C-alpha positions in Angstrom: 53.8 -8.0 -0.3 52.2 -10.7 1.9 48.5 -11.1 1.4 46.2 -13.3 3.5 42.6 -14.0 2.3 40.1 -15.2 4.9 36.8 -17.0 4.6 37.2 -18.1 1.0 35.6 -21.0 -0.7 38.0 -23.3 -2.7 36.5 -22.3 -6.1 37.0 -18.6 -5.3 40.7 -19.0 -4.9 41.3 -18.9 -8.6 40.4 -15.2 -8.6 43.2 -14.3 -6.2 45.8 -16.5 -7.8 46.4 -13.8 -10.4 48.1 -11.9 -7.6 50.5 -14.7 -7.0 53.3 -13.5 -9.4 53.4 -10.2 -7.5 52.7 -11.2 -4.0 52.9 -14.0 -1.4 49.2 -15.0 -1.2 47.9 -17.4 1.4 44.3 -18.6 1.9 42.6 -19.3 5.2 39.2 -21.0 5.4 38.3 -19.5 8.8 37.6 -15.9 9.8 40.2 -13.7 11.3 39.7 -13.6 15.1 41.5 -12.7 18.3 42.4 -16.4 18.6 44.3 -16.7 15.3 45.4 -13.1 14.6 48.9 -13.5 16.0 49.6 -16.2 13.4 49.1 -13.7 10.6 50.8 -10.7 12.3 53.4 -10.4 9.5 50.8 -10.0 6.7 50.6 -6.6 5.1 47.2 -7.0 3.3 44.2 -8.9 4.4 41.0 -9.6 2.6 38.2 -10.7 5.0 34.5 -11.2 4.7 31.9 -10.1 7.3 32.5 -12.9 9.8 36.0 -11.6 10.6 35.6 -9.2 13.6 38.4 -6.7 13.1 38.2 -4.9 16.4 41.0 -3.1 18.4 42.1 -6.4 20.0 42.5 -8.2 16.7 44.0 -5.3 14.7 46.5 -4.6 17.5 48.1 -7.9 16.8 48.5 -7.2 13.0 51.6 -5.2 13.4 52.5 -4.9 9.7 49.0 -4.4 8.4 48.7 -1.7 5.6 45.4 -2.6 3.8 42.1 -4.3 4.7 40.3 -5.1 1.4 36.9 -6.3 2.7 34.9 -8.4 0.3 31.6 -6.6 1.3 29.9 -3.3 1.0 29.3 -3.0 4.7 32.2 -2.5 7.0 30.6 -2.6 10.5 32.9 -5.5 11.3 36.0 -3.3 11.1 37.1 -0.7 13.7 37.6 2.2 11.2 38.8 4.6 13.9 41.6 2.2 14.8 42.6 1.9 11.2 42.7 5.7 10.7 44.9 6.1 13.8 47.4 3.6 12.4 47.2 4.7 8.8 45.7 1.4 7.7 43.7 1.8 4.5 40.3 0.1 4.3 38.6 -0.5 1.0 35.2 -2.1 0.2 33.1 -3.3 -2.7 30.6 -0.4 -3.1 28.1 -2.2 -5.2 27.5 -5.8 -6.1 24.3 -7.1 -4.6 21.4 -5.0 -5.7 19.9 -7.6 -8.0 20.5 -10.8 -5.9 19.6 -9.3 -2.6 16.5 -7.6 -4.0 15.4 -10.9 -5.6 16.0 -12.7 -2.3 13.7 -10.2 -0.6 10.9 -11.6 -2.8 12.0 -15.2 -2.4 11.5 -14.7 1.3 8.2 -12.8 0.9 6.8 -15.3 -1.6 7.7 -18.2 0.6 5.8 -16.5 3.4 2.9 -15.4 1.2 2.4 -18.8 -0.3 3.5 -20.9 2.7 6.1 -22.6 0.5 8.2 -24.2 3.2 5.2 -25.9 4.9 3.7 -26.9 1.6 6.9 -28.5 0.3 7.5 -30.3 3.6 3.9 -31.6 3.5 4.0 -33.0 -0.1 7.3 -34.7 0.6 5.4 -36.7 3.2 2.8 -37.6 0.6 0.2 -35.2 2.1 -1.5 -33.1 -0.6 -4.2 -31.5 1.6 -4.6 -27.7 1.5 -5.6 -27.1 5.1 -3.6 -24.4 6.7 -1.8 -23.4 3.5 -4.0 -20.5 2.5 -1.7 -17.5 1.6 -2.2 -14.0 0.4 -1.7 -11.9 -2.8 1.1 -9.4 -3.1 -0.8 -7.5 -5.8 -2.6 -4.6 -4.2 -0.8 -4.7 -0.9 1.6 -1.9 0.3 5.3 -2.5 0.7 7.3 -0.2 2.9 10.9 0.1 1.9 13.2 1.4 4.6 16.5 2.6 2.9 16.6 3.3 -0.8 20.1 2.8 -1.9 20.9 0.5 -4.8 19.2 -2.5 -3.2 16.2 -0.6 -1.9 15.5 1.0 -5.2 15.6 -2.3 -7.0 13.2 -3.7 -4.4 10.8 -0.9 -5.2 10.9 -1.7 -8.9 10.2 -5.3 -8.3 7.4 -4.5 -5.9 5.7 -2.3 -8.5 6.1 -5.2 -11.0 4.0 -7.3 -8.6 1.3 -4.6 -8.6 2.2 -3.5 -5.0 1.9 0.0 -3.7 5.2 1.3 -2.5 6.0 3.7 0.4 9.7 4.4 0.9 11.8 6.1 3.6 15.3 7.4 3.4 17.3 10.3 4.9 18.1 11.3 1.3 14.9 10.6 -0.7 15.2 10.1 -4.4 11.8 11.5 -5.3 12.5 11.6 -9.0 13.1 7.9 -9.1 10.1 7.2 -6.9 7.8 9.2 -9.2 9.2 7.5 -12.3 8.0 4.1 -11.0 4.8 5.2 -9.3 6.0 5.0 -5.8 6.3 7.8 -3.1 8.3 8.7 -0.1 6.7 9.0 3.3 7.8 9.6 6.9 9.0 6.6 8.8 5.9 6.7 11.0 3.5 6.8 8.0 5.4 3.9 6.4 5.2 1.7 9.4 1.6 2.4 10.1 0.4 1.8 6.5 2.6 -1.0 5.1 1.5 -4.6 4.8 5.1 -5.6 4.3 8.2 -3.8 5.7 11.6 -4.5 4.2 14.8 -3.1 5.6 17.8 -1.9 3.6 20.0 0.1 5.8 23.7 -0.3 6.9 24.7 -1.6 10.3 25.8 1.4 12.2 25.3 2.7 15.8 22.5 5.0 14.4 20.6 2.0 13.0 21.1 -0.4 15.9 17.6 -1.6 17.1 15.9 0.9 14.8 13.0 -1.5 14.7 12.0 -2.1 18.3 8.9 -2.0 20.5 7.9 1.5 19.5 8.1 0.7 15.8 6.3 -2.6 16.1 3.5 -0.8 18.0 3.0 1.5 15.1 2.7 -1.3 12.5 -0.5 -2.8 11.2 -1.6 -6.0 12.8 -0.5 -8.9 10.7 2.4 -7.1 9.0 5.2 -9.2 7.4 8.8 -8.1 8.2 11.7 -8.8 5.8 15.4 -8.1 6.7 18.3 -8.7 4.4 20.5 -5.9 5.7 22.1 -6.4 9.1 20.7 -8.3 12.1 21.5 -5.4 14.4 18.8 -3.2 13.0 16.0 -5.2 14.6 15.6 -5.7 18.3 15.1 -9.5 18.2 13.4 -9.6 21.6 10.9 -7.0 20.5 10.4 -9.0 17.3 9.6 -12.2 19.3 7.1 -10.3 21.3 5.5 -8.9 18.2 5.3 -12.3 16.7 3.8 -13.8 19.8 0.9 -11.3 20.0 0.2 -11.4 16.2 1.3 -7.9 15.4 3.9 -9.5 13.1 2.3 -12.3 11.2 5.5 -13.6 9.7 9.2 -12.7 9.1 11.7 -13.5 6.5 15.3 -13.0 7.8 18.6 -13.4 6.0 20.5 -11.9 9.0 20.5 -12.2 12.7 22.2 -10.0 15.3 24.4 -12.7 16.9 24.9 -14.5 13.6 28.7 -15.1 14.0 28.2 -16.9 17.3 25.4 -19.1 16.0 27.4 -20.2 13.0 29.8 -22.3 15.1 28.7 -24.2 18.3 32.2 -23.9 19.7 32.1 -20.1 19.1 28.7 -19.9 20.8 29.9 -21.7 24.0 33.1 -19.6 24.1 31.1 -16.4 23.7 29.0 -17.1 26.8 32.2 -17.2 28.9 33.9 -14.2 27.3 30.7 -12.2 27.2 31.4 -11.2 23.6 27.8 -11.5 22.6 24.4 -10.9 24.2 23.1 -14.1 25.8 19.5 -12.7 25.5 19.9 -12.0 21.8 21.5 -15.4 21.2 18.5 -17.1 22.8 16.1 -15.0 20.8 17.9 -15.9 17.6 17.6 -19.6 18.4 13.9 -19.2 19.1 13.4 -17.4 15.8 15.1 -20.3 13.9 12.4 -22.7 15.2 9.3 -20.6 14.7 7.0 -21.8 11.9 6.1 -18.3 10.8 9.7 -17.2 10.5 12.0 -18.1 7.6 15.7 -17.7 8.2 18.4 -18.0 5.5 22.1 -18.1 6.3 23.1 -14.6 5.1 22.9 -15.9 1.5 20.9 -13.2 -0.2 24.0 -11.9 -2.0 25.4 -15.3 -2.9 25.1 -15.7 -6.7 27.9 -16.5 -9.1 27.5 -13.1 -10.8 27.7 -11.2 -7.5 30.7 -13.2 -6.3 32.6 -12.4 -9.5 31.9 -8.7 -9.0 33.1 -8.9 -5.4 36.3 -10.7 -6.4 37.2 -8.5 -9.4 36.6 -5.4 -7.4 38.6 -6.6 -4.4 41.5 -7.6 -6.5 41.3 -4.3 -8.2 41.3 -2.6 -4.8 44.5 -4.5 -3.9 46.3 -3.8 -7.1 45.4 -0.1 -7.0 46.7 0.1 -3.4 50.0 -1.5 -4.4 50.2 1.0 -7.3 49.9 3.8 -4.8 46.4 4.8 -6.0 44.0 3.3 -3.4 40.4 3.2 -4.5 37.0 2.5 -2.8 38.5 3.8 0.4 36.2 3.7 3.4 36.2 6.9 5.6 35.1 7.3 9.2 31.4 8.2 9.5 30.9 11.9 8.8 34.3 12.4 7.2 35.2 12.8 3.5 
């Protein structure tokens, strides 16, 4: 079988080389897009990361495609309905990032709480004054955790370790777990109105798009801190800019942005404006957020530890091998189907 692996760092290639005796494996540094899809039309298996946009236009050019083995838990970058209609199997990596992503939440939060970025920048200039660097304790504050899957539950545990009170919201609450660590579930409205810190851990789906917008910001406590390591689409970035400007949100730590793929490459950004593939307003909002002193943005790197990458690679290769053996695993189904 012909396999094409997209968006792969050089050191990661060794994981896939074990498939070489069985398959024709090729590596592509860039994402799969409508501009290059035709060059890989003959491939039967592809393994993309999240910056490959596998929509109807792209997949329509992959005439021999049989399996998409995405190296991610989320699959909002893949048109699942198109795949089902053509009998293309989609597999994912169900779990790999609960520890690194949860830890990154607190890296962002501590950076905000202790003004780490400004403090480091100041001392590098030889300025050791404390003016403007006063932070706040996490201990005793309330963290609101929206979404309590593997990552959300780990965040709850760490928050309790810091001495924080924890309120959680999920459509399927795990009350036994919450009780075991001294946390509790609440309605979304109660969580938003009582939390000092709100952290988001929900998938990127049509149901979660802009789930944090003007109405939700209006309910929050003045001076709240917002953390997002899930998907950029879950926050209305224009509403966030407004909330930051009027002080409702004191600071934000973001590992994701809604128009992230376009921002990554200047050429992609310019092209997107002409092709109207992205929202110009959201792109502008993203660029403003990148420059605000009370906003910390990291490049979707929360998951990026050696341990997590090894799990991703081993699971993905196992998904490919199982598919070739006629026993596909970790198969993604359309929403609402089993």
